[in-house]
PyMOL Python script that loads the backbone (N, CA, C, O; Angstrom):
from pymol import cmd

cmd.read_pdbstr("""\
ATOM      1  N   MET A   1      25.064   1.092  37.957  1.00  0.00           N
ATOM      2  CA  MET A   1      24.467   2.824  37.672  1.00  0.00           C
ATOM      3  C   MET A   1      23.651   2.784  36.613  1.00  0.00           C
ATOM      4  O   MET A   1      23.728   1.826  35.844  1.00  0.00           O
ATOM      5  N   LEU A   2      22.839   3.694  36.421  1.00  0.00           N
ATOM      6  CA  LEU A   2      22.035   4.177  34.987  1.00  0.00           C
ATOM      7  C   LEU A   2      22.366   5.494  34.125  1.00  0.00           C
ATOM      8  O   LEU A   2      22.269   6.712  34.276  1.00  0.00           O
ATOM      9  N   ASP A   3      22.804   4.602  33.152  1.00  0.00           N
ATOM     10  CA  ASP A   3      23.355   5.495  32.142  1.00  0.00           C
ATOM     11  C   ASP A   3      21.763   6.633  31.620  1.00  0.00           C
ATOM     12  O   ASP A   3      20.759   6.139  31.106  1.00  0.00           O
ATOM     13  N   LEU A   4      21.872   7.655  31.823  1.00  0.00           N
ATOM     14  CA  LEU A   4      20.704   8.440  31.350  1.00  0.00           C
ATOM     15  C   LEU A   4      20.517   8.841  30.161  1.00  0.00           C
ATOM     16  O   LEU A   4      19.432   9.022  29.607  1.00  0.00           O
ATOM     17  N   LYS A   5      21.819   9.025  29.637  1.00  0.00           N
ATOM     18  CA  LYS A   5      22.588   9.784  28.390  1.00  0.00           C
ATOM     19  C   LYS A   5      21.866   8.199  27.165  1.00  0.00           C
ATOM     20  O   LYS A   5      20.994   8.100  26.302  1.00  0.00           O
ATOM     21  N   ASN A   6      22.464   7.650  27.546  1.00  0.00           N
ATOM     22  CA  ASN A   6      21.890   5.905  26.903  1.00  0.00           C
ATOM     23  C   ASN A   6      20.376   5.843  26.878  1.00  0.00           C
ATOM     24  O   ASN A   6      19.825   5.918  25.781  1.00  0.00           O
ATOM     25  N   ALA A   7      19.736   5.730  27.848  1.00  0.00           N
ATOM     26  CA  ALA A   7      18.538   5.443  28.270  1.00  0.00           C
ATOM     27  C   ALA A   7      17.565   6.837  27.118  1.00  0.00           C
ATOM     28  O   ALA A   7      16.596   6.747  26.364  1.00  0.00           O
ATOM     29  N   THR A   8      18.370   7.872  27.488  1.00  0.00           N
ATOM     30  CA  THR A   8      17.434   9.185  26.366  1.00  0.00           C
ATOM     31  C   THR A   8      17.760   8.784  24.797  1.00  0.00           C
ATOM     32  O   THR A   8      16.980   9.069  23.888  1.00  0.00           O
ATOM     33  N   PHE A   9      19.058   8.060  24.580  1.00  0.00           N
ATOM     34  CA  PHE A   9      18.623   7.930  23.453  1.00  0.00           C
ATOM     35  C   PHE A   9      17.848   6.856  22.852  1.00  0.00           C
ATOM     36  O   PHE A   9      17.448   6.974  21.694  1.00  0.00           O
ATOM     37  N   LEU A  10      17.589   5.761  23.583  1.00  0.00           N
ATOM     38  CA  LEU A  10      17.199   4.655  23.121  1.00  0.00           C
ATOM     39  C   LEU A  10      15.877   5.059  22.966  1.00  0.00           C
ATOM     40  O   LEU A  10      15.272   4.730  21.945  1.00  0.00           O
ATOM     41  N   GLY A  11      15.079   6.049  24.254  1.00  0.00           N
ATOM     42  CA  GLY A  11      13.712   6.321  24.018  1.00  0.00           C
ATOM     43  C   GLY A  11      13.583   7.140  22.551  1.00  0.00           C
ATOM     44  O   GLY A  11      12.534   6.986  21.926  1.00  0.00           O
ATOM     45  N   ILE A  12      14.469   7.871  22.081  1.00  0.00           N
ATOM     46  CA  ILE A  12      14.265   8.371  21.269  1.00  0.00           C
ATOM     47  C   ILE A  12      14.076   7.501  19.974  1.00  0.00           C
ATOM     48  O   ILE A  12      13.093   7.792  19.292  1.00  0.00           O
ATOM     49  N   ILE A  13      14.737   6.654  19.616  1.00  0.00           N
ATOM     50  CA  ILE A  13      15.033   5.899  18.910  1.00  0.00           C
ATOM     51  C   ILE A  13      13.708   5.272  18.913  1.00  0.00           C
ATOM     52  O   ILE A  13      13.288   5.009  17.786  1.00  0.00           O
ATOM     53  N   GLY A  14      12.896   4.949  19.955  1.00  0.00           N
ATOM     54  CA  GLY A  14      11.957   3.782  20.159  1.00  0.00           C
ATOM     55  C   GLY A  14      10.855   4.765  19.279  1.00  0.00           C
ATOM     56  O   GLY A  14      10.108   4.272  18.434  1.00  0.00           O
ATOM     57  N   ASN A  15      10.867   6.073  19.570  1.00  0.00           N
ATOM     58  CA  ASN A  15       9.672   6.591  19.144  1.00  0.00           C
ATOM     59  C   ASN A  15       9.815   6.765  17.751  1.00  0.00           C
ATOM     60  O   ASN A  15       8.760   6.662  17.123  1.00  0.00           O
ATOM     61  N   MET A  16      10.869   7.009  17.075  1.00  0.00           N
ATOM     62  CA  MET A  16      11.369   7.234  15.689  1.00  0.00           C
ATOM     63  C   MET A  16      10.990   5.785  14.750  1.00  0.00           C
ATOM     64  O   MET A  16      10.763   5.802  13.540  1.00  0.00           O
ATOM     65  N   SER A  17      10.986   4.605  15.591  1.00  0.00           N
ATOM     66  CA  SER A  17      10.559   3.390  14.772  1.00  0.00           C
ATOM     67  C   SER A  17       8.997   3.183  14.487  1.00  0.00           C
ATOM     68  O   SER A  17       8.340   2.513  13.690  1.00  0.00           O
ATOM     69  N   LYS A  18       8.731   4.046  15.478  1.00  0.00           N
ATOM     70  CA  LYS A  18       6.186   3.694  15.037  1.00  0.00           C
ATOM     71  C   LYS A  18       6.656   4.174  13.939  1.00  0.00           C
ATOM     72  O   LYS A  18       7.514   4.967  13.551  1.00  0.00           O
ATOM     73  N   LYS A  19       5.451   3.115  13.333  1.00  0.00           N
ATOM     74  CA  LYS A  19       5.159   3.640  12.103  1.00  0.00           C
ATOM     75  C   LYS A  19       3.553   4.305  12.189  1.00  0.00           C
ATOM     76  O   LYS A  19       2.578   4.049  12.895  1.00  0.00           O
ATOM     77  N   LYS A  20       3.819   5.276  11.107  1.00  0.00           N
ATOM     78  CA  LYS A  20       2.718   6.306  11.240  1.00  0.00           C
ATOM     79  C   LYS A  20       1.416   5.868  10.591  1.00  0.00           C
ATOM     80  O   LYS A  20       1.730   4.809  10.048  1.00  0.00           O
ATOM     81  N   GLU A  21       0.276   6.064  10.370  1.00  0.00           N
ATOM     82  CA  GLU A  21      -1.057   5.688   9.601  1.00  0.00           C
ATOM     83  C   GLU A  21      -0.476   5.797   7.868  1.00  0.00           C
ATOM     84  O   GLU A  21       0.545   6.463   7.697  1.00  0.00           O
ATOM     85  N   THR A  22      -0.957   5.322   6.966  1.00  0.00           N
ATOM     86  CA  THR A  22      -0.676   5.438   5.919  1.00  0.00           C
ATOM     87  C   THR A  22      -2.280   5.455   5.323  1.00  0.00           C
ATOM     88  O   THR A  22      -3.092   4.561   5.564  1.00  0.00           O
ATOM     89  N   GLU A  23      -2.587   6.795   4.405  1.00  0.00           N
ATOM     90  CA  GLU A  23      -3.885   6.627   4.240  1.00  0.00           C
ATOM     91  C   GLU A  23      -3.544   6.485   2.241  1.00  0.00           C
ATOM     92  O   GLU A  23      -2.811   7.209   1.567  1.00  0.00           O
ATOM     93  N   ILE A  24      -4.231   5.521   1.870  1.00  0.00           N
ATOM     94  CA  ILE A  24      -4.545   4.853   0.615  1.00  0.00           C
ATOM     95  C   ILE A  24      -5.851   5.443  -0.301  1.00  0.00           C
ATOM     96  O   ILE A  24      -7.005   5.056  -0.114  1.00  0.00           O
ATOM     97  N   GLN A  25      -5.509   6.332  -1.205  1.00  0.00           N
ATOM     98  CA  GLN A  25      -6.886   7.143  -1.837  1.00  0.00           C
ATOM     99  C   GLN A  25      -6.850   6.193  -3.105  1.00  0.00           C
ATOM    100  O   GLN A  25      -5.925   5.898  -3.861  1.00  0.00           O
ATOM    101  N   ILE A  26      -8.338   5.775  -3.069  1.00  0.00           N
ATOM    102  CA  ILE A  26      -9.079   4.890  -4.262  1.00  0.00           C
ATOM    103  C   ILE A  26      -9.578   6.131  -5.301  1.00  0.00           C
ATOM    104  O   ILE A  26     -10.480   6.933  -5.060  1.00  0.00           O
ATOM    105  N   SER A  27      -8.918   6.081  -6.268  1.00  0.00           N
ATOM    106  CA  SER A  27      -9.456   7.157  -7.416  1.00  0.00           C
ATOM    107  C   SER A  27      -9.820   6.592  -8.848  1.00  0.00           C
ATOM    108  O   SER A  27      -9.102   5.865  -9.535  1.00  0.00           O
ATOM    109  N   ASP A  28     -11.306   7.158  -9.219  1.00  0.00           N
ATOM    110  CA  ASP A  28     -11.754   5.936 -11.082  1.00  0.00           C
ATOM    111  C   ASP A  28     -10.471   6.492 -11.405  1.00  0.00           C
ATOM    112  O   ASP A  28      -9.676   7.276 -10.886  1.00  0.00           O
ATOM    113  N   SER A  29     -10.547   5.882 -12.331  1.00  0.00           N
ATOM    114  CA  SER A  29      -9.435   5.917 -13.591  1.00  0.00           C
ATOM    115  C   SER A  29     -10.418   5.208 -14.807  1.00  0.00           C
ATOM    116  O   SER A  29     -11.428   4.529 -14.621  1.00  0.00           O
ATOM    117  N   LYS A  30      -9.916   5.510 -15.841  1.00  0.00           N
ATOM    118  CA  LYS A  30     -10.315   5.236 -17.291  1.00  0.00           C
ATOM    119  C   LYS A  30     -10.831   3.519 -17.406  1.00  0.00           C
ATOM    120  O   LYS A  30     -11.766   3.094 -18.085  1.00  0.00           O
ATOM    121  N   ASP A  31     -10.075   2.874 -16.683  1.00  0.00           N
ATOM    122  CA  ASP A  31      -9.932   1.483 -17.030  1.00  0.00           C
ATOM    123  C   ASP A  31     -10.513   0.588 -15.527  1.00  0.00           C
ATOM    124  O   ASP A  31     -10.989  -0.499 -15.199  1.00  0.00           O
ATOM    125  N   GLY A  32     -10.173   1.633 -15.065  1.00  0.00           N
ATOM    126  CA  GLY A  32     -10.564   1.283 -13.499  1.00  0.00           C
ATOM    127  C   GLY A  32     -10.810   2.010 -12.303  1.00  0.00           C
ATOM    128  O   GLY A  32     -11.722   2.798 -12.052  1.00  0.00           O
ATOM    129  N   VAL A  33      -9.361   1.426 -11.241  1.00  0.00           N
ATOM    130  CA  VAL A  33      -9.394   2.259 -10.189  1.00  0.00           C
ATOM    131  C   VAL A  33      -7.520   2.438  -9.758  1.00  0.00           C
ATOM    132  O   VAL A  33      -6.614   1.604  -9.741  1.00  0.00           O
ATOM    133  N   VAL A  34      -7.543   3.590  -9.522  1.00  0.00           N
ATOM    134  CA  VAL A  34      -5.810   3.806  -9.275  1.00  0.00           C
ATOM    135  C   VAL A  34      -5.740   3.692  -7.070  1.00  0.00           C
ATOM    136  O   VAL A  34      -6.699   3.723  -6.299  1.00  0.00           O
ATOM    137  N   LEU A  35      -4.870   3.620  -6.879  1.00  0.00           N
ATOM    138  CA  LEU A  35      -4.635   3.792  -5.833  1.00  0.00           C
ATOM    139  C   LEU A  35      -3.207   4.433  -5.072  1.00  0.00           C
ATOM    140  O   LEU A  35      -2.207   3.716  -5.060  1.00  0.00           O
ATOM    141  N   THR A  36      -3.161   5.691  -4.495  1.00  0.00           N
ATOM    142  CA  THR A  36      -2.265   6.222  -4.537  1.00  0.00           C
ATOM    143  C   THR A  36      -2.046   6.487  -2.874  1.00  0.00           C
ATOM    144  O   THR A  36      -2.937   6.331  -2.039  1.00  0.00           O
ATOM    145  N   VAL A  37      -0.578   6.947  -2.569  1.00  0.00           N
ATOM    146  CA  VAL A  37       0.002   7.687  -1.280  1.00  0.00           C
ATOM    147  C   VAL A  37       0.619   8.955  -1.578  1.00  0.00           C
ATOM    148  O   VAL A  37       1.579   9.179  -2.315  1.00  0.00           O
ATOM    149  N   GLY A  38      -0.210   9.901  -0.763  1.00  0.00           N
ATOM    150  CA  GLY A  38       0.149  11.239  -1.349  1.00  0.00           C
ATOM    151  C   GLY A  38      -0.099  11.046  -3.004  1.00  0.00           C
ATOM    152  O   GLY A  38      -0.951  10.464  -3.676  1.00  0.00           O
ATOM    153  N   LYS A  39       0.906  11.714  -3.252  1.00  0.00           N
ATOM    154  CA  LYS A  39       1.078  11.482  -4.839  1.00  0.00           C
ATOM    155  C   LYS A  39       1.576  10.612  -5.604  1.00  0.00           C
ATOM    156  O   LYS A  39       1.702  10.765  -6.819  1.00  0.00           O
ATOM    157  N   LYS A  40       1.993   9.353  -4.803  1.00  0.00           N
ATOM    158  CA  LYS A  40       2.609   8.481  -6.033  1.00  0.00           C
ATOM    159  C   LYS A  40       1.362   7.394  -6.030  1.00  0.00           C
ATOM    160  O   LYS A  40       0.687   7.100  -5.043  1.00  0.00           O
ATOM    161  N   MET A  41       1.228   6.913  -7.252  1.00  0.00           N
ATOM    162  CA  MET A  41       0.291   5.609  -7.272  1.00  0.00           C
ATOM    163  C   MET A  41       1.103   4.654  -7.152  1.00  0.00           C
ATOM    164  O   MET A  41       2.193   4.403  -7.666  1.00  0.00           O
ATOM    165  N   VAL A  42       0.258   3.997  -6.197  1.00  0.00           N
ATOM    166  CA  VAL A  42       0.997   3.090  -6.153  1.00  0.00           C
ATOM    167  C   VAL A  42       0.202   1.095  -6.027  1.00  0.00           C
ATOM    168  O   VAL A  42       0.439   0.103  -5.337  1.00  0.00           O
ATOM    169  N   ALA A  43      -0.806   1.472  -7.201  1.00  0.00           N
ATOM    170  CA  ALA A  43      -1.087   0.251  -7.927  1.00  0.00           C
ATOM    171  C   ALA A  43      -2.323   0.975  -8.397  1.00  0.00           C
ATOM    172  O   ALA A  43      -2.817   2.032  -8.005  1.00  0.00           O
ATOM    173  N   GLU A  44      -2.850  -0.224  -9.736  1.00  0.00           N
ATOM    174  CA  GLU A  44      -4.069  -0.020  -9.974  1.00  0.00           C
ATOM    175  C   GLU A  44      -4.518  -1.156  -9.969  1.00  0.00           C
ATOM    176  O   GLU A  44      -3.820  -2.133  -9.698  1.00  0.00           O
ATOM    177  N   ILE A  45      -6.673  -1.268 -10.486  1.00  0.00           N
ATOM    178  CA  ILE A  45      -7.083  -2.360 -10.191  1.00  0.00           C
ATOM    179  C   ILE A  45      -7.512  -1.744 -11.803  1.00  0.00           C
ATOM    180  O   ILE A  45      -7.845  -0.594 -12.088  1.00  0.00           O
ATOM    181  N   LYS A  46      -7.381  -2.859 -12.652  1.00  0.00           N
ATOM    182  CA  LYS A  46      -8.643  -2.768 -13.983  1.00  0.00           C
ATOM    183  C   LYS A  46      -9.468  -3.587 -14.046  1.00  0.00           C
ATOM    184  O   LYS A  46      -9.374  -4.757 -13.677  1.00  0.00           O
ATOM    185  N   ASN A  47     -10.655  -2.884 -14.675  1.00  0.00           N
ATOM    186  CA  ASN A  47     -11.756  -3.869 -14.943  1.00  0.00           C
ATOM    187  C   ASN A  47     -11.481  -4.057 -16.760  1.00  0.00           C
ATOM    188  O   ASN A  47     -11.206  -3.190 -17.590  1.00  0.00           O
ATOM    189  N   THR A  48     -11.738  -5.929 -16.975  1.00  0.00           N
ATOM    190  CA  THR A  48     -11.297  -6.491 -18.196  1.00  0.00           C
ATOM    191  C   THR A  48     -12.748  -6.673 -18.499  1.00  0.00           C
ATOM    192  O   THR A  48     -13.814  -6.533 -17.900  1.00  0.00           O
ATOM    193  N   ALA A  49     -12.296  -7.085 -19.810  1.00  0.00           N
ATOM    194  CA  ALA A  49     -13.860  -7.567 -20.953  1.00  0.00           C
ATOM    195  C   ALA A  49     -14.543  -8.168 -20.101  1.00  0.00           C
ATOM    196  O   ALA A  49     -15.643  -7.667 -19.869  1.00  0.00           O
ATOM    197  N   ASP A  50     -14.182  -9.351 -19.385  1.00  0.00           N
ATOM    198  CA  ASP A  50     -14.789 -10.235 -18.975  1.00  0.00           C
ATOM    199  C   ASP A  50     -15.277 -10.218 -17.381  1.00  0.00           C
ATOM    200  O   ASP A  50     -15.538 -11.180 -16.659  1.00  0.00           O
ATOM    201  N   ASP A  51     -15.304  -9.067 -17.138  1.00  0.00           N
ATOM    202  CA  ASP A  51     -15.860  -8.291 -16.014  1.00  0.00           C
ATOM    203  C   ASP A  51     -14.813  -8.955 -14.835  1.00  0.00           C
ATOM    204  O   ASP A  51     -15.250  -9.092 -13.692  1.00  0.00           O
ATOM    205  N   SER A  52     -13.539  -9.325 -15.133  1.00  0.00           N
ATOM    206  CA  SER A  52     -12.653  -9.297 -13.850  1.00  0.00           C
ATOM    207  C   SER A  52     -11.174  -8.252 -13.832  1.00  0.00           C
ATOM    208  O   SER A  52     -10.544  -7.830 -14.802  1.00  0.00           O
ATOM    209  N   PHE A  53     -10.937  -8.052 -12.462  1.00  0.00           N
ATOM    210  CA  PHE A  53     -10.000  -7.106 -12.245  1.00  0.00           C
ATOM    211  C   PHE A  53      -8.696  -7.789 -12.188  1.00  0.00           C
ATOM    212  O   PHE A  53      -8.283  -8.785 -11.594  1.00  0.00           O
ATOM    213  N   ASP A  54      -8.306  -7.135 -12.807  1.00  0.00           N
ATOM    214  CA  ASP A  54      -6.222  -7.239 -13.072  1.00  0.00           C
ATOM    215  C   ASP A  54      -5.844  -6.458 -11.954  1.00  0.00           C
ATOM    216  O   ASP A  54      -6.568  -5.485 -11.744  1.00  0.00           O
ATOM    217  N   VAL A  55      -4.514  -6.710 -10.879  1.00  0.00           N
ATOM    218  CA  VAL A  55      -4.168  -5.804  -9.805  1.00  0.00           C
ATOM    219  C   VAL A  55      -2.599  -5.485 -10.491  1.00  0.00           C
ATOM    220  O   VAL A  55      -1.792  -6.413 -10.540  1.00  0.00           O
ATOM    221  N   ILE A  56      -2.258  -4.231 -10.969  1.00  0.00           N
ATOM    222  CA  ILE A  56      -0.919  -4.139 -11.542  1.00  0.00           C
ATOM    223  C   ILE A  56      -0.191  -3.279 -10.508  1.00  0.00           C
ATOM    224  O   ILE A  56      -0.867  -2.293 -10.216  1.00  0.00           O
ATOM    225  N   VAL A  57       0.908  -3.342  -9.903  1.00  0.00           N
ATOM    226  CA  VAL A  57       1.481  -2.801  -9.177  1.00  0.00           C
ATOM    227  C   VAL A  57       3.291  -2.833  -9.769  1.00  0.00           C
ATOM    228  O   VAL A  57       4.076  -3.772  -9.899  1.00  0.00           O
ATOM    229  N   ASN A  58       3.404  -1.650  -9.967  1.00  0.00           N
ATOM    230  CA  ASN A  58       4.455  -0.950 -10.811  1.00  0.00           C
ATOM    231  C   ASN A  58       4.758  -1.390 -12.329  1.00  0.00           C
ATOM    232  O   ASN A  58       5.777  -1.657 -12.966  1.00  0.00           O
ATOM    233  N   GLY A  59       3.634  -1.346 -12.547  1.00  0.00           N
ATOM    234  CA  GLY A  59       3.881  -1.614 -14.343  1.00  0.00           C
ATOM    235  C   GLY A  59       3.436  -2.755 -13.894  1.00  0.00           C
ATOM    236  O   GLY A  59       2.276  -2.684 -14.302  1.00  0.00           O
ATOM    237  N   LYS A  60       3.548  -4.265 -13.076  1.00  0.00           N
ATOM    238  CA  LYS A  60       3.900  -5.574 -13.233  1.00  0.00           C
ATOM    239  C   LYS A  60       2.456  -6.184 -12.659  1.00  0.00           C
ATOM    240  O   LYS A  60       2.045  -6.262 -11.501  1.00  0.00           O
ATOM    241  N   HIS A  61       1.912  -6.545 -13.789  1.00  0.00           N
ATOM    242  CA  HIS A  61       0.536  -7.677 -13.429  1.00  0.00           C
ATOM    243  C   HIS A  61       0.212  -8.920 -12.211  1.00  0.00           C
ATOM    244  O   HIS A  61       0.357 -10.126 -12.406  1.00  0.00           O
ATOM    245  N   ILE A  62      -0.101  -8.493 -11.356  1.00  0.00           N
ATOM    246  CA  ILE A  62       0.307  -9.216 -10.334  1.00  0.00           C
ATOM    247  C   ILE A  62      -0.501 -10.658 -10.303  1.00  0.00           C
ATOM    248  O   ILE A  62      -0.023 -11.790 -10.241  1.00  0.00           O
ATOM    249  N   LYS A  63      -2.219 -10.143 -10.382  1.00  0.00           N
ATOM    250  CA  LYS A  63      -2.823 -11.610 -10.663  1.00  0.00           C
ATOM    251  C   LYS A  63      -4.325 -10.808 -10.886  1.00  0.00           C
ATOM    252  O   LYS A  63      -4.644  -9.637 -11.091  1.00  0.00           O
ATOM    253  N   THR A  64      -4.972 -11.943 -10.749  1.00  0.00           N
ATOM    254  CA  THR A  64      -6.696 -11.746 -11.986  1.00  0.00           C
ATOM    255  C   THR A  64      -7.426 -12.082 -10.727  1.00  0.00           C
ATOM    256  O   THR A  64      -7.066 -12.921  -9.901  1.00  0.00           O
ATOM    257  N   PHE A  65      -8.543 -11.298 -10.674  1.00  0.00           N
ATOM    258  CA  PHE A  65      -9.496 -11.708  -9.910  1.00  0.00           C
ATOM    259  C   PHE A  65     -11.076 -11.803  -9.956  1.00  0.00           C
ATOM    260  O   PHE A  65     -11.360 -11.030 -10.872  1.00  0.00           O
ATOM    261  N   LYS A  66     -12.090 -12.255  -9.537  1.00  0.00           N
ATOM    262  CA  LYS A  66     -13.500 -12.132 -10.115  1.00  0.00           C
ATOM    263  C   LYS A  66     -14.238 -11.197  -9.312  1.00  0.00           C
ATOM    264  O   LYS A  66     -15.271 -10.723  -9.785  1.00  0.00           O
ATOM    265  N   ALA A  67     -13.944 -10.944  -8.434  1.00  0.00           N
ATOM    266  CA  ALA A  67     -14.527  -9.599  -7.308  1.00  0.00           C
ATOM    267  C   ALA A  67     -13.844  -8.704  -6.987  1.00  0.00           C
ATOM    268  O   ALA A  67     -12.667  -8.982  -6.755  1.00  0.00           O
ATOM    269  N   TYR A  68     -14.269  -7.344  -6.849  1.00  0.00           N
ATOM    270  CA  TYR A  68     -13.390  -6.036  -6.732  1.00  0.00           C
ATOM    271  C   TYR A  68     -12.507  -6.671  -5.308  1.00  0.00           C
ATOM    272  O   TYR A  68     -11.283  -6.799  -5.356  1.00  0.00           O
ATOM    273  N   PRO A  69     -13.168  -6.972  -4.288  1.00  0.00           N
ATOM    274  CA  PRO A  69     -13.009  -6.404  -3.112  1.00  0.00           C
ATOM    275  C   PRO A  69     -11.264  -7.497  -3.076  1.00  0.00           C
ATOM    276  O   PRO A  69     -10.156  -7.090  -2.725  1.00  0.00           O
ATOM    277  N   GLU A  70     -11.492  -8.335  -3.373  1.00  0.00           N
ATOM    278  CA  GLU A  70     -10.538  -9.715  -3.486  1.00  0.00           C
ATOM    279  C   GLU A  70      -9.369  -8.491  -4.116  1.00  0.00           C
ATOM    280  O   GLU A  70      -8.449  -8.256  -3.333  1.00  0.00           O
ATOM    281  N   ALA A  71      -9.355  -8.026  -4.912  1.00  0.00           N
ATOM    282  CA  ALA A  71      -8.306  -7.444  -6.172  1.00  0.00           C
ATOM    283  C   ALA A  71      -7.855  -6.116  -5.352  1.00  0.00           C
ATOM    284  O   ALA A  71      -6.717  -5.647  -5.346  1.00  0.00           O
ATOM    285  N   LEU A  72      -9.048  -5.582  -4.624  1.00  0.00           N
ATOM    286  CA  LEU A  72      -8.485  -4.500  -4.094  1.00  0.00           C
ATOM    287  C   LEU A  72      -7.384  -5.026  -2.433  1.00  0.00           C
ATOM    288  O   LEU A  72      -6.466  -4.322  -2.013  1.00  0.00           O
ATOM    289  N   GLU A  73      -7.748  -6.148  -1.887  1.00  0.00           N
ATOM    290  CA  GLU A  73      -7.402  -6.755  -0.512  1.00  0.00           C
ATOM    291  C   GLU A  73      -6.020  -7.097  -0.902  1.00  0.00           C
ATOM    292  O   GLU A  73      -5.198  -7.282  -0.004  1.00  0.00           O
ATOM    293  N   GLU A  74      -5.653  -7.207  -2.210  1.00  0.00           N
ATOM    294  CA  GLU A  74      -4.295  -7.926  -2.973  1.00  0.00           C
ATOM    295  C   GLU A  74      -3.429  -7.045  -3.321  1.00  0.00           C
ATOM    296  O   GLU A  74      -2.233  -7.085  -3.033  1.00  0.00           O
ATOM    297  N   ALA A  75      -4.218  -5.836  -4.234  1.00  0.00           N
ATOM    298  CA  ALA A  75      -3.286  -4.800  -4.216  1.00  0.00           C
ATOM    299  C   ALA A  75      -2.809  -3.935  -3.096  1.00  0.00           C
ATOM    300  O   ALA A  75      -1.762  -3.311  -3.269  1.00  0.00           O
ATOM    301  N   ILE A  76      -3.605  -3.801  -1.705  1.00  0.00           N
ATOM    302  CA  ILE A  76      -3.212  -2.978  -0.719  1.00  0.00           C
ATOM    303  C   ILE A  76      -2.069  -4.002   0.031  1.00  0.00           C
ATOM    304  O   ILE A  76      -1.204  -3.448   0.709  1.00  0.00           O
ATOM    305  N   LYS A  77      -2.056  -5.609  -0.092  1.00  0.00           N
ATOM    306  CA  LYS A  77      -1.302  -6.420   0.434  1.00  0.00           C
ATOM    307  C   LYS A  77       0.043  -6.507   0.112  1.00  0.00           C
ATOM    308  O   LYS A  77       1.028  -6.641   0.838  1.00  0.00           O
ATOM    309  N   THR A  78      -0.097  -6.383  -1.396  1.00  0.00           N
ATOM    310  CA  THR A  78       1.417  -5.972  -2.301  1.00  0.00           C
ATOM    311  C   THR A  78       1.941  -4.628  -2.218  1.00  0.00           C
ATOM    312  O   THR A  78       3.131  -4.488  -2.499  1.00  0.00           O
ATOM    313  N   TYR A  79       1.210  -3.531  -1.854  1.00  0.00           N
ATOM    314  CA  TYR A  79       1.802  -2.337  -1.137  1.00  0.00           C
ATOM    315  C   TYR A  79       2.437  -2.591   0.295  1.00  0.00           C
ATOM    316  O   TYR A  79       3.466  -2.013   0.645  1.00  0.00           O
ATOM    317  N   ASN A  80       1.913  -3.288   0.917  1.00  0.00           N
ATOM    318  CA  ASN A  80       2.457  -3.063   2.141  1.00  0.00           C
ATOM    319  C   ASN A  80       3.719  -3.861   2.619  1.00  0.00           C
ATOM    320  O   ASN A  80       4.472  -3.573   3.549  1.00  0.00           O
ATOM    321  N   LEU A  81       3.760  -4.661   1.982  1.00  0.00           N
ATOM    322  CA  LEU A  81       5.152  -5.992   1.795  1.00  0.00           C
ATOM    323  C   LEU A  81       6.163  -5.337   0.775  1.00  0.00           C
ATOM    324  O   LEU A  81       7.218  -5.938   0.569  1.00  0.00           O
ATOM    325  N   ALA A  82       5.896  -4.052   0.070  1.00  0.00           N
ATOM    326  CA  ALA A  82       6.984  -3.453  -0.860  1.00  0.00           C
ATOM    327  C   ALA A  82       7.766  -2.461   0.330  1.00  0.00           C
ATOM    328  O   ALA A  82       8.934  -2.074   0.290  1.00  0.00           O
ATOM    329  N   LEU A  83       6.973  -2.245   1.151  1.00  0.00           N
ATOM    330  CA  LEU A  83       7.396  -1.029   2.324  1.00  0.00           C
ATOM    331  C   LEU A  83       8.466  -1.869   3.239  1.00  0.00           C
ATOM    332  O   LEU A  83       9.007  -1.332   4.206  1.00  0.00           O
TER     333      LEU A  83
END
""", "prot")
cmd.dss("prot")
cmd.show_as("cartoon", "prot")
cmd.util.cbc("prot")
cmd.orient("prot")
């Protein structure tokens, strides 16, 4: 026998668990760029004196990169892992 109430409930739960796409905005700042989701700042990439890039998430230095694209990728990865 098929339990329709249970099947409907599972269908609703399945739809709720789908993740929405997240838009990350990259804005210029005094020292580099800031990554935000909505109004929440999720990471900073600061340009250092020796032309490298520090990735900072939640006020904590994560890593330093020589290339900006690598720093940006690391900042986004760190944010995704924190979700």
